[in-house]
N, C-alpha and C positions, 0 to 999 in steps of 0.2 A: 320200572326203574330198579336197578340193583344197587343199593347203597354200599358205600365203603365206610364201615364204622370201626374205629380203633379204640372205642371206649374201654378203659381198663388196661390198655396196652402200654408198655414202657418202651420208648424209643430213645436210643442213644445216638446222637448226631455228632460226628466229629468234623473238624475242619472249618468251622465258622470263624472268619476273621473280620468280616464286614457285612454290611446289609445288602450287598449286590451279588453275593456268591450263590451258587447252586445250593450249597448246604443251608444257607439262610432260608431260601424259598422252600426247600424240602422240609425243614423244621416247621415252617409256617403251615404247610399243607398237612403235615402229620398232626399238628395241634388242631387244625380246623376239622380234621376227621375224628377227633376225640382222644388222641394219644397224649400221654404225659411225656413231654419232650425234655430231655436232658442234653445240654450242649457240652461237649468236651472240646475245649479250646486250648490253643498253645498258651503256655503260662504267661508269656509276655503280652498277649493281646486280651487277656480276660477282662481287664479294666476297660479296654476299648469297647468290647462287646457289651459289657454291662451298661456303659454309657449310651450305646445305641438303643438299648432296650428301655432306657429311662428318659432320655433327653426330650425336652419340649421346645428347644430353641430353634431347631432346624425343621421347617415344614417337610422337607424331603425325607428326613429320618423318621419323622412321625408317620408319614404316609407309608414308609417301608415296613412299618410294624403292623399295618392293618390287615386283618383277615377278612374274608368275604362277608362275614356277618357284622363287620364294623368293630369287633373287639380287637385287642392288641395281641401280638405275638408275645407270649409270656412263658418262657421255659420254666419248668418247676425247679430247675437247678442248673448251675454252671459249675463245671469241674475243670481243673487244669490237667492237661494231658500233652506231654511232649512225645510225639511218635518216634523220636530218636531212641527211646529207651524202653526196653521190654520190662525191666524191673529197676528199682532204685540202685541195685548193685552195679548197674551199667553206668550210673552217673559218676563222673570224675570231676568234681569241682576244681581240683587243682590243675586240670588240663584245659580248663575253659579260658578264653580271653577275659581280661579284667572286667569289662563291662558286663559280659554275660554272667560271670561269677557273682558280681554284685547283685544282679537280679535274682539268680537262682538260690543264692544263700538265704534269701528272705522267705522262701517258700517252706512251710512246715509240713504240708500234706505230701502224700505220695503222688507224684505227678507222672509216674511211668504209665505205660499202657495197662499193665496188669493191675496196678494200684487204682487207677481211675475206673477201670471196668468193674473191679471187685467192690469198690466203694458204692458205685451206682447200683449194682445188683443187690448188695446188702441192704441199702436204704429202701429200695423199691421192690424187693422180693423177686428179682429176676429181670431179664431183658427179653423183649419180644422182637425188637427191630434194632438193627445196627447199621448205621450209614457211615461208609468210609469215603470221605471227601478230603483226602490228605495228599498233597503233592508239593515237592520242593526240590529245587536245584539252585545252588548259589551261583552257578555258572550258566544259567538257562539262556542268557543272551549270547553265549558263545556257541559256535558250531561244534558238532561232535568231534571234529579233528582238533579243535582247540581246548576241549574239555580235559581237565586234569583227572588223573586216576582217583585222587582223594575226593574230588567233587562228584565224580561218577558213582563211586561207592556210597557216598552219603545220600545222593539222590535216590539210588536204588533202595537203600535201607528205609528211608522215610516214605518214599512214594509207592513202593511195591511190597517190600517185606512187612511193612506195618500192617497190611491187611492180614497176613498170616498170623502175626502176633496178636492182633485184635480178635480174630476168630478163635485162636487158641485160648485166649483169656476168657472170651465171652461164651464159648460153647457149653461149658457146664451150667451156665446160668440161662442158656437159651434152649437147652435140651427138653424136648417133649412138652413144650408150652401148649396150652389149649389153642388148637387151630394151627399149630406149627409156628416157627419163627423164621425171620428173613434177614439176610445180609444183602445190602445193595451198595456197590461201589461205583465210582465215576471214572470213566476212561475217555480216550480220545482217538480219533482216526490215525494219529501219528504212531499208534501201537501196531499198525498194519501197513501203513503206507508212508512214504517219505514226505515229511513236512519240514522243509529246510530251516525255517526260523525257530522251530521247537527244539532248542539245543540243550546243552548241559547233560546229555544222556537221557532226557525225559522220554523220547520216543521209545527207547529200549526199556525204560521203566514201565511204560504203559503196556508194552508187549509182555513183559514179565507178569504184570498185574493180571492181565487177561488169562494167561496160562495158569497162574496161581488160583484164580477164582474158580476155574474149571476143576482143578484138583481138590480144592477145598470143598466144593459141592459134593464130591464123593466122600471125603473124610468126615463130614458132619451130617451127611444125608440120613444116616441111620438114627440120628437124634431128631429127625424131622425139622432140620434147619436147612433152608434153601439159600443159595448164594448166586447172585446175578450181578451183572454190571450194566450200566447205561453208558453208551457212547454218545455224548452230546455234540451237537454241531458247534461251530464257532460262536462264542457269546462274549460280549464286551465287558467282562468283569474287570475289577481293578487289577487283579493278578494278570489277566490276559493282556491288558494294555501295557503293563509293566514289561512284558516280554517283548512286545513289538509296538513301536509308536505308530505303525501303519496298520494296526489290527483291524480297524474299521474297513480297510480295503479287503482284508481276508473275509470278513463277514459278508461284504457285498458280493465278493466273488462266489462264495458258497450260495448266497441267495440267488444270484443270477443263474447258477448252474445246477440248482436242486430241482427235482421234479415239481415241488410245490412253489418254486420261484419266490421264496421269501426266507428270511432268517428265523431262527428259532426264538422262542420266548422262554425265560427261566421257569415260568409256571408249567410249561409243557414237560420239562424234565421232572419237576416235582409231581405232576400228575401221574407220570409213568412210574415213579417211585411208589406212589400209593397203590397202583395196580400190582406191582411186583411184591409188595408187602401184604397184600390182601388175599383172602381166600380165592379170589378170581384167578390167581396165579399159583394155585396150590400144587400143580404138577410142573411148574416152570423152575428149573434150576440149572446152573452151569451155563447160562446164556448171556449173550451180549445183546442188549436191546438198543437199537439205533434211534435216537431222537434227534434227527438232523435234517428233517424235511426231505429225506431220501438222498442226501448228498453222497453218501457212501456207495451208492450203486452206480454212480456216474464215472466215466472214464477221464474226466477232467475236473 
């Protein structure tokens, strides 16, 4: 047996908003393997995530925290991070809607990508693993033809360019770490094929993310930092069901037409992440790993 041991490693996981997401399961798997896990969450959901990590009132939430050994998922730190902003100089409170401005004016820390990454690196002495699980389009329920220019640009900045920004900020703190460092992002087959319901420009965002990841693999490879993506099959997260009320039908279609004849489990995405971040994948970079029960190879 070849163990995967991340003892002493620092893992920064972005994009956790609830306890059903891939990022949540990835964070749990990294902790189970021994890593110190830091969650970088959107400023407005930090309280929600904290509650999910503490609550005892809902049995499902309690069960969602459990690791294989029976212990609880317990990140060493939560930090606010809004992937819309590379630095605090990009934040324009006066241009925000009133409700958003009221929230953001309360935050005293640096919640930009650079600020969050630097704060984690300074406190923990560097970063070994960076997980990019960030995607957003305010018009995702609209078709591409109906998507506005403003929403399209916003979706591209948050869902694709944020990987560039995060790697740029993290690279100095990930350079030449013992055993190398690893960046893993999440993509979807809509970056390569037409998925009609995946609107708001998100298919194009995933295509950009995939090309950016390949380029980033080159630009940080000399620092012994690897960059890979996981293309996960359809999974019924809260975000996915918000996109399409019939999302379960999409999951069933993929299950019926995949070589393995079943749907994926979020733990399978987390396990592949462990592999990509481990020495077992020391020569793997610039790749897209499909965790979709083989659905991507099929013609339908």
